[in-house]
C-alpha positions in Angstrom: 112.0 83.2 123.3 113.1 80.0 121.6 116.3 78.1 121.4 117.0 76.0 118.3 118.3 72.5 119.0 120.4 70.8 116.3 122.9 68.0 116.8 125.2 66.2 114.4 124.2 63.0 116.2 120.8 63.0 114.4 120.1 63.4 110.7 120.1 67.0 109.4 116.7 68.4 108.5 115.7 67.7 104.9 113.7 70.9 104.6 113.4 74.4 106.1 113.1 73.3 109.8 115.2 72.4 112.8 115.5 69.1 114.7 113.9 70.7 117.7 112.9 74.0 119.3 113.1 74.6 123.1 110.8 77.3 124.5 110.9 77.7 128.3 111.1 74.2 129.6 109.3 72.6 126.7 111.0 70.9 123.8 109.2 70.3 120.5 111.0 67.8 118.2 110.5 67.6 114.5 109.5 64.3 113.2 112.4 61.8 112.8 112.6 59.2 110.2 115.0 56.3 109.9 118.1 58.0 108.5 121.4 56.5 109.8 123.4 59.6 110.7 126.7 57.7 110.1 125.9 56.7 106.5 123.1 59.1 105.5 121.2 56.1 104.3 117.7 55.0 105.2 117.3 52.0 107.5 114.6 50.0 105.9 115.7 46.4 106.6 112.5 45.8 108.6 109.8 47.8 110.3 111.5 47.0 113.7 114.9 48.2 112.5 113.3 51.3 111.0 111.5 52.1 114.2 114.7 51.5 116.2 116.6 54.0 114.1 113.8 56.6 114.5 114.0 56.2 118.3 117.8 56.5 118.3 117.5 59.7 116.2 115.0 61.1 118.7 117.3 60.0 121.6 120.1 62.1 120.0 117.9 65.1 119.8 116.7 64.7 123.4 120.3 64.3 124.5 121.2 67.6 122.7 118.5 69.3 124.8 119.8 67.6 127.9 116.7 65.5 128.2 115.8 61.8 128.1 112.7 59.8 127.2 111.6 60.3 130.8 111.0 63.9 129.9 108.7 63.1 127.0 105.0 64.0 127.7 103.5 63.5 124.2 104.4 61.6 121.0 102.9 61.6 117.5 103.5 58.5 115.4 102.7 58.5 111.7 102.8 55.2 109.9 102.1 54.2 106.3 100.5 50.9 107.1 98.4 50.2 110.3 99.3 46.5 109.9 102.8 47.5 111.2 101.4 48.9 114.4 102.3 46.0 116.7 105.9 45.8 115.5 106.3 49.6 115.8 104.7 49.5 119.3 107.0 46.7 120.4 110.2 48.8 119.7 108.6 52.0 120.9 107.7 50.4 124.3 111.3 49.6 125.0 112.0 53.3 125.5 109.3 54.1 128.0 108.1 52.8 131.4 104.5 51.6 130.9 103.4 53.4 134.1 104.8 56.8 133.1 104.6 56.6 129.3 103.6 59.8 127.4 100.3 60.5 125.8 100.3 59.7 122.1 98.4 59.2 118.9 99.2 56.9 116.0 97.9 57.9 112.6 98.0 56.0 109.3 99.0 58.3 106.4 99.2 57.9 102.7 102.9 58.8 102.4 105.8 60.1 104.5 109.0 61.9 103.6 111.3 59.7 101.5 108.4 57.2 101.4 109.5 55.7 104.8 107.1 53.6 106.9 107.2 55.5 110.2 107.9 59.0 111.5 107.7 60.0 115.2 107.8 63.4 116.8 107.8 64.3 120.6 107.1 67.0 123.1 109.2 66.9 126.2 109.4 69.0 129.4 112.3 69.5 131.8 
């Protein structure tokens, strides 16, 4: 059995998918990109600002599922340029305690939706 999680506090999906799916105690989020939900515009001022918006969008999805970043056990980060890794990591690190941070992979890809620079998805458990 699965429960669909969608919130107006995060960008609406841009395809045939939902923001997240909860099955049992496990939440699987779709990848989030840096769309500002208030304006519908991409936040591309800097890689740091872009990553911050992605993390805020993920926070909104976690909130909708009554979870926090403490519940996250796995993340997947997709970036268009590995040279941005340290700046992305600096923003990402603000959301997790280093001692209990989730497992993760970071992968450089050729392109991302809307040609953004970073997309992040998460798996969380209550």
